[in-house]
Each structure stands twice: as C-alpha cells, then as structure tokens.
C-alpha positions in Angstrom: 0.3 0.0 0.4 1.2 3.8 -0.7 0.0 6.7 1.1 -0.7 10.3 -0.1 -0.4 12.7 3.0 -2.7 15.3 1.7 -1.0 19.1 3.7 -4.4 21.0 3.6 -3.1 22.9 6.4 -0.2 21.4 7.7 1.5 18.9 10.3 1.4 17.9 13.8 2.0 15.2 15.2 -1.4 14.4 16.9 -2.9 15.3 13.7 -1.2 13.3 11.8 -1.7 9.9 14.5 -5.4 11.1 14.5 -5.6 10.5 10.6 -4.1 6.9 10.8 -6.3 6.2 13.2 -9.0 7.4 11.0 -8.2 4.9 8.7 -8.5 2.6 10.1 -5.8 1.6 13.4 -7.3 0.7 17.0 -6.4 3.3 19.9 -6.0 -0.4 22.2 -4.0 -2.0 20.3 -1.8 2.0 19.5 -1.6 1.7 23.9 -0.5 -1.3 24.5 2.1 -0.5 22.0 3.5 2.0 23.0 3.3 0.4 26.6 5.5 -1.4 26.3 8.4 0.3 25.4 7.9 0.9 28.2 6.1 3.7 27.6 3.8 5.0 31.2 2.2 7.9 32.6 0.5 8.4 29.1 -3.6 8.3 27.6 -5.1 7.9 23.9 -8.2 9.2 23.3 -10.0 10.7 20.2 -13.0 12.6 19.7 -14.6 13.6 16.1 -14.9 16.6 14.8 -16.3 19.0 12.3 -14.3 21.1 9.8 -16.2 23.4 7.2 -19.0 20.5 7.3 -15.7 17.4 7.7 -15.6 15.4 9.6 -12.1 14.3 11.8 -10.5 12.4 14.3 -9.0 14.9 17.0 -6.7 12.9 19.1 -5.6 14.2 22.3 -2.0 12.4 24.1 -2.9 13.4 28.1 0.4 12.7 29.8 1.4 13.0 33.2 2.8 15.9 34.2 5.3 14.7 36.8 7.2 12.8 34.4 9.9 14.7 33.0 10.7 15.5 29.9 14.1 13.1 28.2 17.3 14.3 26.7 18.7 13.0 23.7 20.3 10.2 24.8 17.2 9.0 26.8 14.7 8.6 24.5 17.1 7.0 21.7 18.2 4.8 24.4 14.9 4.0 25.3 13.4 3.2 21.1 16.5 1.0 21.0 15.6 -1.0 23.8 11.7 -1.6 23.1 10.5 -4.0 21.5 9.7 -2.9 18.1 10.5 -4.0 14.7 13.7 -2.8 12.8 11.7 -0.3 10.2 9.4 1.0 13.8 12.8 1.4 15.5 14.8 2.5 13.2 12.3 5.3 11.4 11.5 6.6 15.0 15.2 7.1 15.9 15.6 8.9 12.6 12.9 10.9 13.5 14.4 11.9 17.0 17.9 12.6 15.4 16.6 15.2 13.0 15.1 17.1 16.0 18.1 16.7 18.4 20.5 17.9 15.6 17.7 20.9 14.8 17.7 21.9 18.7 21.5 21.6 19.3 22.4 23.5 16.6 19.8 26.4 17.6 21.1 26.3 21.1 24.5 25.5 21.0 23.8 22.6 23.2 25.6 19.3 23.2 23.7 16.7 20.8 24.2 13.9 23.7 22.4 15.5 25.8 19.7 18.1 24.3 16.4 18.9 26.0 14.0 18.4 23.5 11.8 20.6 25.7 8.2 21.2 23.7 9.1 18.1 21.6 10.8 15.8 24.5 7.6 14.9 26.6 5.7 11.7 26.5 3.8 13.4 24.3 6.3 13.3 21.5 7.3 10.3 22.2 3.6 9.1 21.7 3.3 10.8 18.9 6.4 9.8 17.2 6.9 6.2 17.9 2.5 6.0 17.3 2.8 6.7 13.2 5.5 4.8 12.9 3.5 2.2 13.6 0.1 2.8 12.2 1.6 3.3 9.0 3.1 -0.7 10.3 0.2 -1.7 11.2 -1.7 -0.4 8.1 0.5 -2.2 5.9 2.2 1.3 3.8 5.0 0.6 2.4 5.7 4.1 0.4 4.8 7.5 1.6 4.4 10.9 -1.0 3.0 14.1 0.4 2.1 17.5 -1.3 4.6 20.2 -0.7 4.4 21.7 2.7 2.4 24.8 3.6 4.4 26.9 6.4 2.0 29.4 8.1 3.5 33.0 9.9 3.2 34.6 12.9 4.3 33.8 16.2 4.5 32.0 18.7 5.1 31.6 22.6 7.5 28.9 23.5 10.1 28.0 27.1 12.7 31.1 25.3 9.6 33.4 24.9 8.1 34.7 21.5 9.7 33.3 18.6 8.6 33.8 14.5 6.4 31.1 12.8 7.8 28.8 11.2 10.4 28.5 14.5 13.7 28.0 13.9 13.3 23.7 14.2 11.5 23.8 12.1 12.7 25.1 9.4 16.1 23.7 10.0 14.5 19.8 9.6 12.4 20.8 6.0 16.0 21.6 4.7 15.6 19.9 1.4 12.0 19.9 1.4 10.1 21.9 -1.3 7.9 24.8 0.9 5.1 27.2 0.0 3.6 30.1 1.7 -0.1 28.4 3.6 -1.2 32.1 3.6 -2.3 31.7 7.1 -1.6 33.8 10.8 -0.7 29.9 12.6 1.5 27.9 13.4 1.1 25.1 9.9 3.8 22.9 10.8 5.3 21.8 14.0 9.1 20.6 14.5 7.2 17.0 15.6 4.9 16.9 12.3 8.0 18.1 10.0 10.2 15.3 11.8 7.8 12.3 10.7 7.2 13.6 7.4 11.0 13.6 6.4 11.2 11.1 7.6 8.4 9.2 6.1 7.8 10.5 2.7 9.6 9.6 -0.9 8.4 12.7 -2.6 6.8 15.7 -2.3 4.3 16.9 -5.0 1.2 15.6 -6.9 -0.6 12.8 -5.9 0.7 9.5 -7.8 -1.4 7.0 -9.1 -3.0 4.7 -6.6 -6.6 2.6 -6.5 -8.1 4.6 -3.7 -8.6 2.0 -0.6 -9.3 4.0 2.6 -9.1 8.4 4.1 -8.2 9.5 7.2 -8.7 13.3 8.5 -6.4 14.2 11.9 -7.8 17.4 13.1 -5.0 20.0 14.8 -5.7 21.9 17.5 -5.2 25.7 16.7 -7.6 27.3 14.4 -5.7 30.9 12.0 -6.4 34.0 13.2 -9.7 35.7 12.0 -9.1 37.1 9.2 -5.5 36.1 8.8 -6.6 34.2 5.3 -8.5 32.0 3.9 -10.9 30.0 6.4 -8.9 26.3 6.2 -9.8 23.5 8.0 -7.7 22.9 10.4 -6.6 19.0 8.5 -4.6 16.6 7.5 -5.8 14.1 4.7 -4.5 10.7 4.9 -4.9 8.9 1.5 -4.1 5.3 1.0 -4.3 3.1 -1.7 -2.9 0.1 -3.7 -0.1 1.9 -6.1 -1.0 -0.9 -9.4 -4.5 -1.7 -10.4 -5.5 -4.8 -7.6 -4.0 -8.0 -8.0 -5.9 -11.7 -9.3 -7.2 -13.2 -6.1 -8.2 -17.0 -5.5 -8.8 -17.3 -2.3 -6.8 -16.4 0.4 -3.9 -15.4 -2.6 -3.4 -12.2 -4.8 -1.4 -11.5 -7.4 0.1 -7.7 -7.7 2.7 -6.3 -9.9 6.4 -5.4 -8.3 9.8 -4.6 -9.4 12.4 -6.7 -8.4 15.6 -4.6 -9.1 19.4 -6.4 -8.8 22.9 -5.7 -8.7 26.9 -7.6 -7.9 29.5 -6.4 -6.3 32.7 -8.5 -5.4 34.9 -4.9 -3.8 32.4 -3.6 -1.2 32.5 -4.3 3.2 30.4 -6.4 4.5 29.2 -3.4 7.0 28.6 -1.2 4.1 26.0 -4.0 3.2 24.7 -4.5 6.1 24.2 -0.2 6.4 22.4 -0.4 3.1 19.8 -3.5 4.1 18.9 -1.7 6.9 18.4 2.3 4.6 16.4 0.4 2.3 14.1 -2.0 4.4 13.8 1.6 6.5 12.5 3.5 3.0 10.1 0.2 3.1 11.1 -1.8 0.7 9.6 -5.1 0.6 12.0 -7.6 0.4 16.2 -6.8 0.3 18.8 -10.1 -0.1 22.3 -11.1 -0.6 22.8 -14.2 -2.1 26.8 -15.3 -3.0 27.6 -15.4 -6.3 30.7 -16.5 -8.5 32.1 -13.4 -10.5 34.6 -12.4 -13.3 38.1 -13.5 -12.3 36.8 -15.9 -10.4 36.2 -13.0 -7.9 33.4 -14.4 -4.9 31.4 -11.3 -4.7 27.3 -11.0 -3.5 24.1 -10.0 -5.4 21.9 -7.3 -3.4 18.2 -8.1 -4.6 15.1 -5.7 -3.8 11.8 -6.1 -3.8 10.0 -2.6 -3.8 6.5 -1.4 -5.8 6.5 0.9 -9.2 6.9 3.9 -7.8 9.4 3.0 -5.1 12.1 2.6 -8.4 13.8 5.9 -8.5 14.4 6.2 -5.2 15.6 2.5 -4.6 18.3 2.8 -7.6 19.3 6.4 -6.4 20.0 4.7 -3.2 22.1 1.8 -4.1 24.3 3.4 -7.1 24.8 6.1 -4.2 25.7 4.2 -0.5 26.9 0.7 -2.9 30.4 0.3 -4.8 27.8 -0.6 -8.1 28.0 1.4 -11.0 25.3 -0.2 -12.2 21.5 -1.7 -11.5 18.8 -3.8 -13.4 15.2 -3.8 -12.4 12.5 -5.7 -14.0 8.7 -5.8 -13.1 7.0 -8.8 -12.1 4.5 -10.5 -11.1 4.3 -12.3 -7.2 1.7 -13.4 -5.3 1.2 -13.4 -1.4 -1.1 -14.9 1.4 -3.2 -13.0 3.0 -1.9 -11.5 6.5 -2.9 -8.8 9.1 -1.0 -7.7 12.2 -3.6 -9.0 15.4 -2.9 -8.9 19.7 -2.8 -12.6 20.7 -3.1 -13.8 24.2 -0.4 -16.1 25.5 1.6 -17.7 28.5 4.1 -14.9 28.1 0.7 -12.4 28.0 -0.8 -10.2 25.7 1.7 -10.2 22.6 2.1 -9.3 18.8 1.5 -11.6 16.5 1.3 -12.2 12.6 -1.9 -14.2 11.5 -1.5 -15.9 8.5 -4.0 -17.6 6.3 -2.7 -20.3 3.8 -4.4 -21.5 0.6 -6.8 -24.1 2.1 -8.4 -21.2 3.9 -6.6 -22.4 7.9 -5.0 -19.7 9.7 -2.0 -20.1 11.4 -0.2 -17.4 14.0 3.3 -16.7 13.7 5.1 -14.4 16.5 7.2 -11.6 15.9 10.3 -11.3 16.2 11.2 -8.9 18.2 8.6 -9.9 21.0 10.1 -13.1 21.0 14.1 -12.0 21.7 12.6 -9.7 24.6 10.7 -12.3 26.0 14.1 -14.4 25.7 16.4 -11.6 27.0 13.7 -10.8 30.0 13.3 -13.7 32.0 16.9 -15.7 30.4 15.3 -18.3 28.3 16.8 -19.8 24.8 15.2 -18.0 22.5 14.0 -21.0 20.8 12.4 -22.1 23.4 10.1 -19.2 23.2 9.7 -20.0 19.4 8.1 -23.2 20.4 6.2 -21.9 23.2 4.0 -19.4 21.1 4.2 -21.3 18.0 2.1 -23.5 20.9 0.1 -20.6 22.5 -1.1 -19.2 19.0 -2.0 -22.7 17.8 -3.5 -24.5 19.7 -4.3 -28.5 18.0 -2.0 -28.0 15.4 1.5 -28.0 15.8 
C-alpha cells in the first residue's frame, strides 16, 4: 500500500496520529504497543470533530505532568531497547535525531544531552513512535506528500516569543519543497516535520493509485480571524494500491512488483548491512544478499531488492549512492502473496503482537514477531528457540 499525505493545513504529531487512527488503526492496539516501550503515564483518547463540514479525528495524548522530558540520549536508549520492528525502530530514531540535531544547533548545546523542551515529553514520543507503528499496522510501504505549507506569526515557548515557522521546523525541512500557507498560525510543528521527512519519498502531486481509504486528523489551532483563507485545520491521508488490484484466488492474491539487482565484489560487509537497513527503512518489500561467483573467479554478492513500481527511482539512487555498484538491473514481475494481518494474542507470556496468515486451504496460522520473542528471551533468561516453541503452541492450539 502507498499513502499520500495531503497537507491541507500543515502537519503535527497529533494530526498524523488522528488521520491514521481514522484510517483504521485501533486505539487500544496503539496504546498496548506504546506501553511496551516501556512508556507509562499516558493515555490516548479521540473525539470526532467537524471543520468546514468535514469530519476528522481529534486525538489527545494525556501525559502525566510529573514525568519529566527526556534528553536525546535518554530517548535514543528508550527506543533502541524497545520491542519494536527494525523498521519502526529505525524510523523513530531517525525522526528524533533530526529534532535533536536541529535543537542542538539552534541552542548551541551538545546533541547527547540536549533537552527537547516542547517536543521531549511523553506526548512527543507517543506521536512519533505511534505514527510509525500505525504506518506499519496499515502495511503502508511508500509515502508521498504535497508541498509543505508554512504559516507565519509568533508562538510562545519556553524561550519566549519566536517566529513561525519556528527555527527547529525550518532546520528539519532543509531540502524539502515548501510554500506560503497564507495563514497566521504554526502550520508545521517540529514533530510533524520530523515525521513527514522521515516517511516521505517525494513531495508534489498525488501519485497514481487505487484508493482504499481516507483519514482526516484534526489540529488543535485555528487561524487568526482575517489572517487568510478559512481552511479546515486538517491533515488528510489517502491510502491505496499503487497498481491496479491483482488477481485473487481464495486467500492468494497476485500483484505486480519490481525486482532490482546488482552484483559487487569489492564492498565491505558492514556497508552491505547498512544499505540493507536503509532499503528496508525506506519501505522495500524485501531485501536479500546472495553469494555469487563473478568474473575472474572472484566471490561476490548479489543485492536483490523487491519494491513497488513507484519506488524504483528512490531505490536505484540509494543503491548507486551507498554501494560500490556502477549499474543496476530491474524488471517488473508478478508475485503471489498470502493474506496476513497484525493481531494481539493471549499467550503464556501475556498479550503479544503476532502475525495471522491464511493458508491456501483457508487454515489460519499465527506466528510471533521476532522482536517480541527476543525481548521475552532476554528478560527471562531462556533460549530464544524455547520462547518460539511455546508461543507457537499458545497461538496455534491443536495445530502443531
């Protein structure tokens, strides 16, 4: 699936979460996943609001005021130790690094110890990590957005009055196309800027897609009367398939994807691993390294990337920039996939995240997530294989 972030009135963390919840992410699921970080002293609630006749979700993060904001080092450690997928963990770390770098340069502080002030509390952690969790839940593999609109005026913060766009927002948006939003209001917050620049592959018109869902997230502010057009303070996220729907046979569906390949015999394994992480974080459907024998009988490695058609340019540029390759091959192919979805399952170890797969004979198999199993093994001091075996029995009674 792909998503188009239509920045009608900009973007903030709560607007992003609201729009994704409106697309179908269950709030109880989101709270459970965030509580496992571990993150305590917060609650998430929503209410329906109407702006200019359009219904949206207004999302609130109620945080314990006695919980102090964290510095960059503390937030990085919290995320690194969390039971999150590699993709969500990498995106969350990238977003907070962008905010940390911007804040440290603006305030002349050391990156490791800089406090994030307005964006360092529990609500910001919920907004950022929660947004990436929601994107993963909705199985969104590529994100595009409209040109970013910026407001004007002044806002009050812990340092006093500062101009809009605030300095941290502008620093994070370097290299991103922006425009004048024409209203006296903070249209883009640092948190919103960090989320969209981490997720987004391109900024501009909506890409071709078959629409499957639309979500609206409401902002808390309204433009000053007479400051500009009476726009609804909403973020619209449009989700869909990047290609026409594939053929379906029972629980098997087919779709068109692109396979990108290149072979190298002079690249460090560390760089290969780094490149794989970046490709997966950008939304590649699959990435693998295959041993090959190359010319002059030299051992080498073939990199194979599976992605959506609209992602080809992004991944070709990334491969040619980060690897020693001087050329790549790519072709469109069809693939068949089984129906699957993320669920919560009651087990010996409590309620855990798992993947439900429907086989061709319509039987259902549930498999635990690796990060969940690893966390249990580490905390309880038991072999990882034993954890997998127990969870498979818990999740598939009578099958194994």
